[in-house]
Every structure is written in structure tokens, then in C-alpha cells.
ZAMARKOL-747237 format. One record per residue (C-alpha): residue number from 1; residue in one letter; x, y, z. Coordinates in steps of 0.05 Angstrom, whole numbers, plus 5000, padded with zeros to 4 digits. Example, Ala and Ser with C-alpha at 12.3 -4.5 7.8 and 13.67 -1.06 7.14 Angstrom:
# residues 2
REC   i aa   px   py   pz
REC   1  A 5246 4910 5156
REC   2  S 5273 4979 5143
END
This chain:
# residues 468
REC   i aa   px   py   pz
REC   1  M 5675 7500 1177
REC   2  T 5663 7555 1154
REC   3  R 5604 7590 1110
REC   4  K 5590 7646 1070
REC   5  P 5532 7706 1096
REC   6  D 5472 7697 1075
REC   7  E 5413 7755 1049
REC   8  V 5354 7725 1082
REC   9  P 5303 7750 1018
REC  10  A 5243 7794 1036
REC  11  E 5180 7758 1053
REC  12  L 5120 7776 1028
REC  13  M 5068 7818 1084
REC  14  Q 5030 7758 1108
REC  15  E 4947 7771 1097
REC  16  L 4925 7837 1117
REC  17  A 4848 7845 1143
REC  18  T 4830 7913 1118
REC  19  L 4889 7965 1087
REC  20  P 4919 8025 1148
REC  21  V 4913 8092 1106
REC  22  F 4912 8159 1126
REC  23  Y 4861 8193 1088
REC  24  A 4872 8284 1082
REC  25  L 4816 8320 1100
REC  26  E 4828 8385 1102
REC  27  G 4781 8436 1080
REC  28  R 4744 8379 1054
REC  29  R 4668 8367 1060
REC  30  V 4642 8301 1100
REC  31  V 4576 8285 1117
REC  32  V 4560 8252 1181
REC  33  A 4493 8230 1204
REC  34  G 4461 8205 1274
REC  35  G 4451 8249 1332
REC  36  S 4478 8205 1386
REC  37  D 4533 8215 1427
REC  38  G 4577 8168 1381
REC  39  A 4559 8209 1305
REC  40  A 4588 8276 1354
REC  41  W 4657 8230 1358
REC  42  K 4651 8229 1292
REC  43  A 4633 8289 1272
REC  44  D 4687 8317 1332
REC  45  L 4738 8274 1291
REC  46  A 4727 8296 1221
REC  47  A 4728 8370 1247
REC  48  A 4798 8357 1286
REC  49  A 4826 8334 1220
REC  50  G 4808 8406 1194
REC  51  A 4742 8375 1151
REC  52  Q 4677 8423 1141
REC  53  V 4634 8382 1175
REC  54  D 4562 8388 1154
REC  55  I 4525 8338 1213
REC  56  F 4444 8318 1200
REC  57  A 4411 8296 1257
REC  58  A 4337 8312 1265
REC  59  E 4339 8296 1351
REC  60  P 4412 8318 1374
REC  61  C 4440 8297 1429
REC  62  P 4478 8349 1488
REC  63  R 4543 8319 1463
REC  64  L 4529 8334 1392
REC  65  K 4505 8401 1399
REC  66  A 4564 8412 1452
REC  67  V 4611 8400 1375
REC  68  A 4572 8440 1341
REC  69  V 4595 8505 1377
REC  70  A 4673 8488 1398
REC  71  R 4679 8470 1324
REC  72  P 4676 8524 1283
REC  73  H 4674 8487 1212
REC  74  L 4621 8433 1236
REC  75  T 4560 8459 1215
REC  76  L 4499 8422 1253
REC  77  I 4427 8416 1211
REC  78  V 4363 8398 1252
REC  79  R 4339 8351 1205
REC  80  G 4343 8283 1170
REC  81  W 4393 8271 1123
REC  82  R 4376 8258 1041
REC  83  A 4406 8224 0982
REC  84  D 4429 8297 0947
REC  85  D 4469 8317 1014
REC  86  L 4520 8269 1007
REC  87  A 4529 8303 0943
REC  88  G 4603 8328 0939
REC  89  A 4631 8298 1004
REC  90  A 4701 8272 1018
REC  91  M 4680 8221 1057
REC  92  A 4595 8200 1101
REC  93  L 4594 8173 1167
REC  94  A 4534 8154 1196
REC  95  V 4515 8122 1265
REC  96  I 4438 8089 1248
REC  97  E 4402 8039 1282
REC  98  D 4355 8023 1232
REC  99  D 4381 7967 1178
REC 100  A 4337 7998 1125
REC 101  E 4358 8076 1138
REC 102  A 4436 8039 1144
REC 103  Q 4424 8017 1072
REC 104  A 4386 8072 1038
REC 105  F 4450 8122 1069
REC 106  R 4502 8064 1036
REC 107  D 4466 8062 0964
REC 108  A 4468 8136 0975
REC 109  A 4539 8134 0986
REC 110  K 4552 8097 0932
REC 111  A 4498 8123 0879
REC 112  H 4542 8204 0902
REC 113  G 4622 8160 0900
REC 114  V 4627 8179 0966
REC 115  P 4671 8124 1006
REC 116  V 4625 8109 1079
REC 117  N 4628 8081 1149
REC 118  L 4574 8058 1181
REC 119  T 4581 8057 1259
REC 120  D 4578 7970 1271
REC 121  R 4563 7952 1208
REC 122  P 4632 7930 1176
REC 123  A 4582 7899 1121
REC 124  L 4561 7964 1092
REC 125  S 4616 8006 1113
REC 126  D 4684 8022 1056
REC 127  F 4735 8027 1109
REC 128  L 4738 8007 1188
REC 129  M 4755 8071 1247
REC 130  G 4798 8049 1298
REC 131  A 4829 8070 1357
REC 132  I 4870 8125 1365
REC 133  V 4941 8154 1394
REC 134  N 4947 8222 1375
REC 135  R 5007 8252 1380
REC 136  S 4994 8308 1324
REC 137  P 5031 8299 1276
REC 138  L 5033 8232 1297
REC 139  V 4975 8199 1285
REC 140  I 4980 8116 1306
REC 141  G 4918 8077 1289
REC 142  V 4894 8007 1319
REC 143  S 4851 7965 1283
REC 144  T 4823 7891 1288
REC 145  S 4775 7901 1234
REC 146  G 4713 7901 1286
REC 147  A 4735 7827 1306
REC 148  A 4755 7857 1376
REC 149  P 4737 7930 1398
REC 150  A 4756 7919 1467
REC 151  F 4835 7891 1449
REC 152  A 4851 7949 1399
REC 153  Q 4836 7996 1466
REC 154  A 4885 7958 1499
REC 155  V 4933 7956 1453
REC 156  R 4925 8052 1438
REC 157  A 4940 8046 1511
REC 158  R 4993 8004 1514
REC 159  V 5018 8046 1449
REC 160  E 5016 8117 1493
REC 161  T 5052 8089 1560
REC 162  L 5110 8081 1504
REC 163  I 5097 8156 1468
REC 164  P 5062 8203 1526
REC 165  A 5024 8257 1498
REC 166  S 5085 8308 1508
REC 167  F 5124 8269 1457
REC 168  S 5074 8319 1399
REC 169  A 5123 8372 1413
REC 170  W 5175 8336 1388
REC 171  T 5134 8316 1321
REC 172  K 5097 8390 1315
REC 173  A 5187 8408 1314
REC 174  A 5209 8347 1261
REC 175  R 5161 8383 1199
REC 176  A 5170 8458 1232
REC 177  F 5248 8438 1224
REC 178  R 5237 8402 1150
REC 179  P 5247 8464 1108
REC 180  R 5312 8498 1144
REC 181  V 5330 8426 1142
REC 182  M 5317 8419 1063
REC 183  A 5343 8486 1055
REC 184  S 5409 8467 1097
REC 185  G 5468 8456 1047
REC 186  L 5465 8382 1071
REC 187  D 5460 8319 1026
REC 188  F 5420 8267 1020
REC 189  F 5459 8226 1069
REC 190  A 5474 8275 1109
REC 191  R 5401 8299 1116
REC 192  R 5380 8224 1132
REC 193  D 5446 8229 1189
REC 194  F 5401 8287 1219
REC 195  W 5341 8252 1223
REC 196  R 5369 8195 1265
REC 197  R 5394 8243 1307
REC 198  F 5334 8288 1312
REC 199  T 5309 8214 1327
REC 200  R 5361 8198 1385
REC 201  E 5348 8263 1415
REC 202  A 5266 8259 1415
REC 203  F 5271 8191 1458
REC 204  A 5329 8208 1510
REC 205  R 5287 8278 1521
REC 206  I 5217 8247 1511
REC 207  E 5195 8304 1554
REC 208  H 5233 8370 1526
REC 209  A 5199 8416 1478
REC 210  P 5251 8425 1439
REC 211  Q 5269 8499 1418
REC 212  D 5298 8533 1353
REC 213  S 5379 8516 1393
REC 214  D 5361 8444 1388
REC 215  L 5352 8456 1308
REC 216  D 5417 8501 1300
REC 217  A 5453 8436 1352
REC 218  L 5433 8389 1319
REC 219  L 5451 8419 1250
REC 220  E 5517 8429 1283
REC 221  E 5521 8372 1307
REC 222  T 5516 8337 1221
REC 223  R 5564 8378 1201
REC 224  R 5615 8370 1244
REC 225  A 5603 8305 1230
REC 226  D 5658 8249 1200
REC 227  E 5640 8241 1129
REC 228  A 5635 8167 1140
REC 229  S 5598 8176 1201
REC 230  A 5558 8212 1153
REC 231  R 5545 8163 1117
REC 232  G 5527 8103 1154
REC 233  R 5534 8076 1230
REC 234  V 5542 8024 1264
REC 235  T 5505 7990 1311
REC 236  L 5520 7930 1363
REC 237  V 5451 7912 1388
REC 238  G 5439 7859 1441
REC 239  A 5382 7809 1430
REC 240  G 5370 7781 1493
REC 241  P 5366 7706 1509
REC 242  G 5307 7693 1469
REC 243  D 5233 7715 1485
REC 244  P 5229 7786 1444
REC 245  E 5202 7818 1506
REC 246  L 5273 7820 1541
REC 247  L 5291 7861 1475
REC 248  T 5306 7942 1504
REC 249  L 5269 7999 1481
REC 250  K 5332 8031 1447
REC 251  G 5350 7962 1418
REC 252  L 5280 7972 1393
REC 253  R 5294 8027 1365
REC 254  A 5358 8009 1338
REC 255  L 5325 7953 1295
REC 256  V 5260 7999 1273
REC 257  G 5312 8045 1238
REC 258  A 5365 7993 1215
REC 259  D 5369 7995 1135
REC 260  V 5414 7930 1137
REC 261  V 5410 7874 1199
REC 262  L 5463 7832 1213
REC 263  F 5450 7772 1258
REC 264  D 5475 7709 1297
REC 265  D 5439 7633 1287
REC 266  L 5416 7649 1352
REC 267  V 5374 7716 1356
REC 268  P 5310 7690 1343
REC 269  A 5253 7704 1281
REC 270  A 5200 7733 1332
REC 271  V 5261 7798 1351
REC 272  L 5286 7791 1271
REC 273  D 5205 7811 1260
REC 274  L 5210 7868 1303
REC 275  A 5257 7905 1242
REC 276  R 5225 7946 1193
REC 277  R 5192 7909 1128
REC 278  E 5251 7939 1089
REC 279  A 5308 7935 1121
REC 280  V 5364 7874 1089
REC 281  R 5375 7825 1124
REC 282  I 5445 7770 1127
REC 283  N 5451 7706 1166
REC 284  V 5519 7710 1188
REC 285  G 5515 7661 1235
REC 286  K 5572 7629 1290
REC 287  R 5556 7561 1317
REC 288  G 5594 7523 1357
REC 289  Y 5620 7460 1327
REC 290  A 5580 7474 1266
REC 291  P 5583 7514 1208
REC 292  S 5598 7580 1214
REC 293  V 5618 7647 1178
REC 294  K 5683 7674 1202
REC 295  Q 5691 7737 1232
REC 296  E 5738 7767 1181
REC 297  E 5674 7763 1132
REC 298  I 5636 7797 1184
REC 299  T 5675 7852 1200
REC 300  A 5695 7865 1138
REC 301  L 5612 7868 1101
REC 302  L 5597 7913 1175
REC 303  V 5647 7961 1148
REC 304  K 5630 7964 1073
REC 305  L 5553 7965 1089
REC 306  A 5560 8031 1129
REC 307  K 5612 8059 1085
REC 308  E 5557 8053 1029
REC 309  G 5515 8105 1076
REC 310  K 5467 8042 1103
REC 311  N 5446 8043 1181
REC 312  V 5461 7978 1194
REC 313  V 5455 7939 1258
REC 314  R 5494 7884 1276
REC 315  L 5443 7832 1325
REC 316  K 5473 7787 1371
REC 317  G 5444 7747 1420
REC 318  G 5448 7756 1496
REC 319  D 5489 7829 1509
REC 320  P 5538 7838 1454
REC 321  M 5591 7844 1508
REC 322  I 5592 7775 1523
REC 323  F 5621 7721 1489
REC 324  G 5611 7759 1432
REC 325  R 5668 7782 1397
REC 326  A 5641 7853 1407
REC 327  N 5722 7882 1404
REC 328  E 5737 7861 1340
REC 329  E 5683 7885 1311
REC 330  I 5684 7950 1348
REC 331  K 5759 7955 1321
REC 332  A 5749 7956 1262
REC 333  I 5694 7999 1257
REC 334  R 5725 8062 1290
REC 335  A 5787 8051 1257
REC 336  A 5747 8057 1183
REC 337  G 5730 8125 1214
REC 338  L 5652 8089 1221
REC 339  E 5610 8115 1288
REC 340  A 5600 8045 1319
REC 341  E 5545 8053 1393
REC 342  I 5536 7990 1432
REC 343  V 5461 7990 1462
REC 344  P 5465 7923 1511
REC 345  G 5418 7856 1527
REC 346  V 5403 7826 1580
REC 347  T 5456 7762 1582
REC 348  A 5439 7690 1582
REC 349  A 5454 7673 1653
REC 350  L 5406 7732 1667
REC 351  A 5347 7704 1634
REC 352  A 5372 7622 1663
REC 353  A 5378 7654 1731
REC 354  A 5304 7670 1727
REC 355  A 5287 7603 1696
REC 356  L 5304 7582 1761
REC 357  E 5273 7639 1820
REC 358  V 5341 7645 1852
REC 359  S 5389 7703 1858
REC 360  L 5458 7691 1831
REC 361  T 5483 7719 1900
REC 362  N 5470 7714 1956
REC 363  R 5508 7767 2013
REC 364  D 5530 7702 2049
REC 365  T 5545 7647 2001
REC 366  A 5565 7672 1944
REC 367  R 5603 7744 1933
REC 368  R 5625 7742 1857
REC 369  V 5588 7719 1799
REC 370  Q 5642 7704 1749
REC 371  F 5625 7684 1677
REC 372  V 5663 7629 1628
REC 373  T 5659 7596 1570
REC 374  A 5666 7533 1545
REC 375  H 5709 7526 1494
REC 376  T 5762 7561 1454
REC 377  S 5761 7584 1393
REC 378  D 5775 7511 1368
REC 379  G 5722 7487 1391
REC 380  K 5769 7456 1440
REC 381  F 5757 7451 1524
REC 382  P 5790 7512 1558
REC 383  E 5860 7492 1603
REC 384  D 5878 7564 1619
REC 385  I 5818 7582 1658
REC 386  D 5834 7606 1732
REC 387  W 5805 7524 1761
REC 388  R 5817 7565 1838
REC 389  A 5772 7611 1833
REC 390  L 5709 7564 1791
REC 391  A 5714 7516 1849
REC 392  D 5713 7570 1894
REC 393  S 5642 7550 1941
REC 394  R 5634 7626 1944
REC 395  A 5616 7646 1881
REC 396  T 5562 7617 1827
REC 397  T 5594 7604 1763
REC 398  A 5561 7618 1696
REC 399  V 5577 7576 1635
REC 400  Y 5568 7595 1568
REC 401  M 5571 7532 1522
REC 402  G 5578 7489 1563
REC 403  N 5533 7428 1547
REC 404  R 5594 7390 1502
REC 405  T 5643 7393 1557
REC 406  L 5612 7393 1614
REC 407  P 5632 7320 1634
REC 408  A 5702 7337 1626
REC 409  L 5684 7413 1674
REC 410  S 5659 7369 1720
REC 411  K 5711 7322 1726
REC 412  R 5762 7382 1729
REC 413  L 5723 7426 1777
REC 414  L 5715 7358 1829
REC 415  E 5791 7346 1823
REC 416  E 5801 7414 1848
REC 417  G 5771 7412 1904
REC 418  M 5691 7435 1881
REC 419  D 5641 7389 1938
REC 420  P 5607 7335 1878
REC 421  A 5546 7367 1921
REC 422  T 5543 7436 1898
REC 423  P 5490 7457 1858
REC 424  A 5488 7458 1784
REC 425  F 5428 7461 1723
REC 426  L 5429 7466 1654
REC 427  V 5382 7511 1627
REC 428  E 5355 7507 1548
REC 429  R 5317 7562 1518
REC 430  A 5317 7598 1572
REC 431  S 5265 7648 1580
REC 432  T 5227 7617 1510
REC 433  P 5168 7576 1513
REC 434  Q 5216 7515 1495
REC 435  Q 5252 7537 1561
REC 436  R 5274 7470 1597
REC 437  I 5318 7469 1661
REC 438  I 5354 7400 1670
REC 439  A 5370 7408 1750
REC 440  G 5428 7365 1791
REC 441  T 5500 7382 1832
REC 442  I 5562 7378 1797
REC 443  H 5583 7308 1794
REC 444  D 5520 7285 1773
REC 445  L 5499 7328 1717
REC 446  P 5537 7300 1654
REC 447  Q 5500 7241 1660
REC 448  R 5432 7268 1674
REC 449  V 5453 7309 1603
REC 450  A 5474 7268 1574
REC 451  Q 5410 7225 1578
REC 452  E 5370 7290 1541
REC 453  T 5372 7311 1467
REC 454  L 5383 7382 1467
REC 455  E 5379 7424 1411
REC 456  G 5382 7494 1435
REC 457  P 5436 7538 1459
REC 458  C 5449 7524 1540
REC 459  L 5478 7553 1597
REC 460  V 5504 7521 1649
REC 461  L 5501 7551 1728
REC 462  I 5546 7529 1781
REC 463  G 5539 7551 1860
REC 464  A 5517 7541 1928
REC 465  T 5473 7596 1924
REC 466  L 5424 7562 1880
REC 467  R 5394 7522 1925
REC 468  G 5352 7572 1941
END
């Protein structure tokens, strides 16, 4: 049974509470009203963005006075604001407690055509100001549209752990290097390849402050790259067993940089959604006992897309190097003169072990772990397995795609002398909210499984050490 690769139509953007924008304020006038610490923060923020800030406060707090001294482009005017103060401003910001005054400030800003933000007054504001991760010129804004400011702060803290302050050196270097890259003589595709290499280098040496020598080395590396390599590349990425949080950071970065993503049926939507919105998504699913895309078609499509200059991610469930036909794809990619990179993933056996909360190894009872597949390429039960090794009481065995051939597997292992009381588990949809565990022994697990309806991917674990 075969099927054709199926391009998944790009979905429309889901509803947005607000549209995130980044407002250029360099050299433009911003009016701030209020004398509190909150007003001081708004004034400091606008000044940090390069604005000429006029702040009106009848009773400025100490923090506001300190900001006025520290910021040369901030003028503190010790009086209340007036409507004509907003004339010619690019933006108006205010922290006003009195309802009537807040409405008056809003009306004055509207009369002068000035976008306004009033703290804690979303109904009177044209825009909201969220939490900020400052790695300038990389700036990340986080907003919950005022629904949960504490949650936005928590998200900001999480992002800051992923992108340390030292990363700003790389973003500043990108801005400084761009004119030289544009003047380097590299064409569009080669320049895109340069920035991919630059990005990989940045995340690999995130604490390093890049120098001109780094630019020279990356330019030379790009020039030396094979013509086809500069035109496109393929990255084999392990999507993990199902839980999107088990996708590696390197896998996430590959997804974010992909032009095209070829994915399997077993890749959950939550992982696929992490790819950038503009990326083309093509389903090339291969499923046992179900219509599947031929491997030759998948391989040919990978090569074709990469030769067109695309950055292609081949997204595979679990780990791409475990029963994923990766060798065939890597061989074809390299034979075409293209680059192939492999990003490992968490394989299903490890997720199943985590579900059982039992180690696959034990220094006394299990010194070996073996991964096997329970059916051949034509879907039949495999006969060319070292059955004595599989029946070894000192090993733990992970059987991939083993639910349909489980009765035959159990029968053969018992014939080879495996203790009928050996623990055996079938784990369905390991690591996901739909995870299910069916426990038994190698003798009775087939009967237990036969009584259940299985819909998701399954893995069987067998071994004495699984007693825990």
C-alpha cells in the first residue's frame, strides 16, 4: 500500500489579542505624564529606545529624578501636563490614577493623533507594553494583553534562561557584519547560507564575543562550500516520542530555520507547530500495515528540495537513527553533493522506560539493552533475529512496532527458554497525555493486549530488571 507525499496547507493565523509590533523611536519625541516609579520606568524605556523624552510631573519621585539625571535626552518638567504638550509627539505614555484625568489625557492624545498607553487602563490605550527580554538589537516582547502580567514575567524569565545576556554580542555582531556580508560578492543563496552558519556558530559558542576574525572565517567557509551545499541542506531531526518538551534545543533551532519540513505520521502536531509559520509542511508518513509513501520518493524529494536552495528538515518520530531508514536518506543526500546534518532525538524505548519509572539497565540483572523491530519491511514477523540473545535473562529488550506480532514474539521467546514470568510491558503513546501502560509477563501479555484497542504507536519492553 502506497501513498504520495502530501503538502499540508498553511493554516491561517489563529486569533491574536494584540498585534506585536516594534516601534522605532530614535530621535523622535515621546511625552510621559506622571511622577511615580512606573512613570520613571516608562520614561527610561523610551529614552533607552533613543527617543527625546519630555516627562511632566508635578511631584516627581526620587527614581524619576535619578532617571532624568542619567538620561541626557530626557527632560523633566516639574508641572502637570497640558493638552498642547502632546502636539508633535510620536507617542504618549502615562501613569495616572484619577479616572477623569486619564480620560482627558487619552482625549488630548487622540486630538493630536498621538498613539497612547496608560498603565493599567487597556480600554484607554492604543497599545500595550509587555515584558521585555533585552538582548539588543535582539528584543523580545511578551504580552498577555493585560490578562496575566505575572505569567508574562514568568515567560520572560524562561526566555532569558535560553538566551543569556551574552547573546547580545552576537546580535550586535550581526548588525555590524551585515554591510560586509552584502559587499562580499556572495549571491542571495550564499548569503543565506552564511547567516545559517553564523546562527549555528552563535548558539554553539553563545558566551563568545565574535570578532572580525570570526566573520572572515565564516565568509571563507561559505565560499569554500560546495555549490550545491550553498544552495541547500538537509537536516534529519529526531522529534522525540511525542511530548514536545522532549524535542532537543538543537532540533528546535533546526525547525525554526527550515524552509520545508518533511514529517512522519508519528510526529505530533505540537512538535510540527514549532516550525516557523512560513515553512512548507509535507506529510511523507510511513506506517506499518497502512498506506505509506515509498522511501524512494521521500529520498528523491529531499534531494530535489535541497537542490532548489531549500533548507530542508526531515522530521522523524523518536530518534532518526533508530529504525528510521536514515542511512538510505543520508547516502542519497551526500551522493547528490549536499550537506546532511543529524540531530538526535529521544527514542521511544527511553520514553517507555521513563513511563515505567524503571531503568533499562541494572549492574546485577541487566548489563545489555537491545533494540529490535517486530516486523520486516513487508510487515511479516522477522525470522532472522538472534533469538538466543533476545531470550537472554541478563538483557533488556525494547521491541519497536511490536503490538501486532506480539503473540508470535512471545511464543518464540518461550520456545527459546525465556522464563514465562519475565516482566513485559506494552507502552502506547509514551510521554504523551494519552500514554497507556499494559503490564504483564512475556507469557500473558499477548492475551492482555488482545483485550484492548490500540490506536497510537506502541513499544514493548521485556526483561527481568523491569520488576523494579
